[in-house]
N, C-alpha and C positions, 0 to 999 in steps of 0.2 A: 503494499499499500505505500502512496506517495502521499504525506503529510506535509503541510507548511504550516509553522508556529509562528504566531506572531507575538513577539513579548519573549525576551530572553532572561525576565527577571526569577523570581524563585519557583514561581508555579511553571510558567515555560520551559524552565529549564529541566524540572522534573519532566514532564510530560515528555520532553525531548530525549531525556535518559530513559525512560520507560521502553518507548516505542524505538528509539536506535537501537537498544539492547534486543527486541525482537526483531532485527532485521528489517526494520521499513526504510523507507527513504526519506527522510527528514531533512527539511530544511526550515532554518530559525531567519527570523526576520527581526532586527531592532535597530532604533534609534541609537543607540547606543554603541560605538565600536568595541568596547572593552568587554561588553556581555556579549557580544557576537563572537569575539575571538575567544571568551573563555569557553564559550559552548563547542566551539570549532575544536579548539585543543583539548577538552575534556572528554566530548562523545564524538560518538562517528555521524557526525551531520554536517551538513553545507550552511554556511552562513550569508546571509543578505545584510549590509547595511543600508538602510534606508527608512521611510516612513512606511510602515504597514500599510496604510490605506491607499497609496499611490498607486495607480496601475502598471506604471513602468517599475516599481520596484517588485509588484505581484507577478509581475510577468517574467523579471530575472530569477525570481524564487520558483520559477517552473509551474505559475499556476495555470497553464494551459492544459496540463494534463495530471494535474492534482485531483486526488479522491476525495480529498480532507482540507478546510482549513479551521484551525483553531485559533480563535483571537484570545488573548490575554495580556494584550498592553496594560498600563494603568488607569487608559483613556477610554470610560465606554463608548463615546463617540468614534474613537478610531476603531474600536472593536465592529462597532454597527457599520460604518464604511466599511471594513474592510472585506465584512461577510457581503455585503451588497456589491460591492466592485467583485468579489470572485464571483457571486451568482451571475450577474448582468452581465459583465464583459469577460469572464472565463468559464462559465458554466459549470462552476465546481460543484460536485454533484452534493455534497454535506457540507455543513457550516455551523461551526458551534461558537458562542460569542460569550464572554464574562461581562456582565452587566453588573454592577453595584447599586447604583442609584434607585433609591425607591420609588421615584417617582414615575421609571419606566415601568415600574412592575405594578403598578395601580390598573383596576379593573378596567377603568375607564378607556386607558390605551392601551388594552391588551390586542386588540385587530393590529393596530400598527406592525407586530411582530408575526402575522400573517404572510403565507409564503408571499400571496399577491402583493404585498407591501413592502416589508422588509423581510428581506429573505435570510432566515435565521432559523435553522432547526433545533439548535437547543439550546436554550439562555440558561446560564450558570449564575447563580447569585451567592459570592460568597459568604456575606451576610447572613442569608437564611440557612443557608447549608451548615455555617458556624452556630447560628441559633439551635438548629436541630441536635447537633452534637452536643451542646451544652443541656438540653433537655432532657437529652439521653443520660447523660453524667448524673445529673440530678434524679433520675428515675432509678438509677442503682448506684445510692451515694456510698457504697462501701468499694468499689471498684474505680479503678484511675482510669480506664477504658471501656469503652462497651460499644457496641454495635449489632444490629439486629440483621437476622439472615431468615431465610428461607418462610418467608412472608410473614414474619415475627414469630412464628413456630419455634425458633433459635437465637441464644445470645452470643456472642463473644465479650469475656468478661477481661478485662485487665486487672491482676487481684496481686498487692503488695503481700509480701509475707514477712511477717514479724515474728519476734521470738516468742510470742504465746501461739503460734499457728499450731494445732495439735499435730498435724501430719509431718513436723519438719523430720528430716534424715530417712523418710519413708521412699523407698523404689517405687518410682511412677506404677511399674506392674502391680503393686501390692495395692495401690488405692481401689481397683475395680474390684478385690477381695473385700478390704474395708468397707466400700460401698457400694453394693452389689447392685441395687436399685438406682442407683444415681446415673442419669443419664448426661453423663459430663466426661470430657476429656482435655488433659493439657496439652497444648500444641505448639506452645511457644514458650521459652526461658528465655529472660535478659539476666543476665549474670555479670557485672562488674560491665557494664555498660557492652557487651555482647551480647545478642541475640541469636539464638538458634532453635532449630528443633529437636526437642529431646528423644533420649531414646529409654525403653521400658525400664533398664537398669538404673537410671540417671535418678539422684536424689533430690530432694529438695530443700536448700539451704537458706536460713535467714538472711533477710534483703532481695533473696530473689525477686522479681517483676515476673509473674506468668501469664500467660493469655490460654483461657479456658473456653473451650466451645460448648455450650451445655442447652439444654431444652429449657425454653421457657417457664414451664412449669416447674423446673427442679432449681432456678436460680436461688433462691432464698437459701434452701438447702445446701446448695455449693459453696454459696458464700461463708455458711455456718461451717463447712466441712472444714475451710479454709482458716477459721478462726476469726468470722467477720461477721459484724450484727447489721441488718436489715432496718432501715425506719423510714416511715413516710415523711416527705417533707411539706410540713406545713406553713413554714415561715422561712420566706429567701430573701436576701437584701442582694440587689445587683451595685456593683459600682462602675459605674459607667452608661450613660443614656444614649449611645449612640445605636447605629442600627442594627446591631446584636443585640443589646439591651434591652434596646423597645420592642423587637422581633419576640425575643424569651418571655418580656412582661405582657404580651398581646396574647401570646400561645397560653401563658398561665393562668389569665382572666377568661379565655376559653373554654377551659376546663370544667367538668360536672364538678370534680372534688375541688373543696375551697382550699387554694393556696394564696397566702397573704405574702406579697410584695414590696418592697421598697426601694426605688433607683435613688442613687446619691450621683450627683452630676456638677461638674464645677463650673462648665460653660452656660452660662444664663440665657443665652439663646435656644440652647439643644435641650436645658431643662425645661425651659418653658414649652418648647414641642414636645418634647415626651409627654408632658404634665395635659397638654392640650388633647394628644394624641391615645390618651389610656383614661379608663374608667373607674376604676377601684384600685390601682395602685399607686402608693404614694410618693410622691417624687419630691426629695429633699434636695438644694441648693448648696454646694459646696465641697471639699476636698474630702475624697473617699479614705485620708489617711488622717485625717484629721478625728483623734481618738476622742473629744467630745461629741463630735459630731455620729461617730458610731453608735457613742452611747446613747445619743438621742434616736438613732435607728431601731434601738435593743439589740444591739447585735449580740449580746449576752443569752437573748431567748431567741436567736435566729437558730434555726436546722443548719442553713447551709448561706455560704457568701459565694457570688459569681462577680469576678472580677475583670470586666471585658472593654476596658478604656483601649485607646489605640497605641499604649505604649508599654513594651513588656515589663520594663524595672517596678513601673507603677503598679502593674498586675501583679507582679510578686511581690513587692513590698506593701500592697494592700492587705493581699491575701495574708502575709504573716501577721500583719497590724491585727485585722479581725480575729485570727486565730488565738493571738496573745488577750485577744479582746473577751474571749468566751465562747465564739461562735466555734461548735465541734469540725465542722466541714468547710473546705475553700477549693475551690475550683478556678484556675488561673488560666486567661487565655496569652499564648505564649508561641508569635511568630518565630523567633530563632530555635531552632531545635537542639543546638548545642545547650541550652539554657534546662532544657530537661533533666540533666544530672542533679541541678539544683533542687529537684522537688523534694526527695525525701530529705536531705539534710535541712530543708525550710518547715518541713511537715506540711506541706501543701500536699493536700489530698488526690488531686487528679488535675490535669492540664488538659487544655485544646491547642492543638496546632493547627490554624486557619489552613497553611498552605498544604498540610496533609489531607485535611477534610475536602478544599477545594479539588487537588489532585486527584484525588478516589472519586469525586463527582464525575469530572472529565473522564476518568478511566471507563467509568460504568456506561457512558453512554458512547464510547467510541470502540468498545470491543464488540466480536461478533453476537448476534441477538443470541446466541446459546448460552452464552455467559450472563447470567442474571444480575449479580452484585460483585463487586470487589470492593475491599476495603485495606487500604495502604495504612501499614504499622510504622510508626517511628519514624524515621528519617528517609521514608521509601528502603528501608533493611527488608520486609516482608510484605506478603499478600495474603489475605484471604479471599480465594476465588470461589463463587456459588456458578455453577453450570448444571445444566442437561447434559447427560451422559447419551452421546448420538451411537445407532448402531454400528455406524463405522470405528467408534472409539475402540483402542487397545484394550481399554479396561473393560468393555461390556462381556458380560459373561464369565466373569473370572472371580475368584474370591480377594478379597483385598490382600490376602498373604501372598498371592502368586501375582499379584500386579508390581511392576520393576518400576517403584516409586524413587526418585533422588532422593539422597539422606537428606536434604532439607526438606522435605515434604511431606506432610500427615493428613489423614484423614479425620475431620473433625465429626462430620455428620453426614447422613445419606437419607433421604428421604424418598420411600415409596410410596407412591400416591398421595396420599396426604396423612401419610405416618413417620415421623420422624425416628430413625432406628439410630441407635449408639453402635460406631463402628468396632468389628474385632474383626481377626485374622479369617476366621469362617463365613464371613456377610459376604454374600455374592453381590456384586455390582451388575446390574441390567440396565440395557437401554432401556431411556426414559426415566429412569433414576436422575434425582436431583442430589448432587454430592458437592460439601463446601470442602476445599483443601486449603490449609496452611503451606505456603510455599516461600521460601527466602527468594526474594528477588533475583538472583542468579540461577534458579530453578523454576523461573516462571513459563522460557522457552519450551522447557521439556512438558511441564504443564498442560500449557496449548497442544503438545503434540498429543499426549494422552488423551484428551479430550476430544481430538480432532477439530479444534477450531483455533482460528489464528486472528489477530490482531487486522480486522479488514473492513471494507467500506460494506452497509447491511442498508 
């Protein structure tokens, strides 16, 4: 597949990294020559320096025979025009644009983005995606990471193991014996900043961050098995009243179960806009790191604090301050993945990486239709891929133990019809089954081969 990526920033670079690593013909466009140089030097891609929406620049990038354009520059307008030019001038079949401004997302202007007007096939709204990720974190407060699979029948949970975890020093193969009815499997372990797919003989150690694929009905039992308690969030304080904070508050207001939310925003116009756009949420004007203001917001009675300003350091410090003031759970928005290692020392319970969320969302829309969901873990270190098994797949008709999976791949779950099965060596994979596979990034091409799907236009 031939793909043009407009924007060589964090998101564009990660998408280029994924697609070029899977042997696609990728060209990156950016106005910043240094970013183009970085992409061409570190990845197997071509680079074009120029304005992504200009027809001559798109032509130099090979738009006349491109299968797809992904517009992920910092400008909504450049992304929209790049897609329009790609459609009108070069007839590029598939166009994906990252669009941030909420005004473009309003129902009143929805017709603008239909094919006969502005030709964009898929719109990615990072703030909305990040808000959804934040809500998922709040729904599983004992996990530092979570994502839904199999139509909501399964969850991926990221769990930090502490000294009081009851199954420390237990080989993974023994967990099935200890919890025979628990439909959960450990698919990934991060130990000392190294993420890997574990083997049955591996032990669980204090400080490990584990990724568990679990039946949704068994989430609470799974958390308890690893020494975690689940508690419903009834009071939430949101620090940052921008698009993400506003979207989270709106969603909480729409829920049938009552969640009391308060927003702290130091920018007056933004705070006033948030107050005007919400019904039940209290908006406080001030600095989220001000201890007096946190006390006024009753931080000590809150179940969770969500720090979602546009500054990583503010989010980290505000989360720490809230925890010190008595809030039991803190979730921070962190753009820089290198700061993730600070979460445990700072006693921050969970973090959201907008780049990883956006990359996962884009990947979900560009892979073959048989791939139903993709979730990128960490700094694009691994993926969980949900896909339907085709009759032509080398997996079809085989027992799991007889499938030649790479070392970095584990089966998390298998759905047969509407029943989710816990994988074991004796389970047979049939055509039409839906499988969820944890795969280290280097092993994704082999997973694509096993599934008999490729990253191609559909």
